[in-house]
C-alpha positions, 0 to 999 in steps of 0.5 A, a space after each residue: 499500500 502507498 504511503 500518504 505523503 507519496 506525491 507522484 510528480 509528472 515530468 517537469 518539462 512541458 515537452 516531455 509532459 506532452 509526449 508522455 500524456 500523448 503516448 499514454 492517451 494513445 495506449 488507452 485508445 489502443 486498449 479501448 480498440 482491442 476491447 471493442 474487438 473482443 466482446 464480453 459474453 454479456 447482453 447488457 449494454 455498457 458492460 466492458 472490461 475497461 482496458 483503457 482505464 488501465 492507463 487512467 489508474 496507472 496515471 493516477 498512481 504514478 503521475 497524480 490526480 490532475 494528470 489522470 483527469 487529463 488522461 480520462 478526458 482525452 481517452 473519452 473524447 478521442 475514443 468517442 471520435 474514433 469508436 462511438 457517437 455523440 450520445 455515447 460521449 455523454 454516457 462515457 463522460 459521466 462514467 469517466 468523470 465519476 470513476 476518476 473522482 471516486 478513484 482520486 478520492 480513494 487514492 488520496 485517502 491512502 486507505 485503498 489498494 490499487 485493486 480496491 481503487 480499481 473496483 471502486 472506479 469500475 462500480 463508479 463508472 457504471 453508476 455514472 452511466 446509469 445516472 445518465 441513462 435514467 436522466 436521458 432515456 429511462 429510469 426503469 432501464 437504469 434500474 433493470 440494468 443496475 444489478 448486472 452493471 454493479 457485478 460487472 463493475 466489481 469483476 472488471 474493476 478487479 481485473 483491471 486492478 490486477 493488471 495495473 498492479 502488475 504494470 506498476 511492479 514492472 515499470 520503475 517508479 522514476 521511469 516517467 519523470 524527466 
């Protein structure tokens, strides 16, 4: 578990920071594209593994809250342009913002492991999307899908957390600074 006073620092040079954020955003988009190619055997709309969120959680752990927010927003905007439609942008943005906020709070508290933070983020992402479904489409549809999306958020969040934990162990702590 992380110590409370550990404050990750992004690269100090604006050029290095732009290059790092660009590379991480590209990785998130590639992961999201791979995810589209391998559908999960679930018929409820919105259930995804969330491979692009590996990059957001990695960014949170290694770079901090603000860089993770940037990565989440860039991932949502770019993946909507490449893979989705404007309606999906609203759902993705709601899920992404809520997930980022919950993970940022969990991370800042120092009380949660990477896997637990990821699980919270997965559940929060689906909750954010369900709120938008209830507001824009139908509260009944949101309620019917909530149990499946809650379970999916826990399972997929755990899987993403395990991947991020392995990635954090493989990438040296100072490997992103410049």
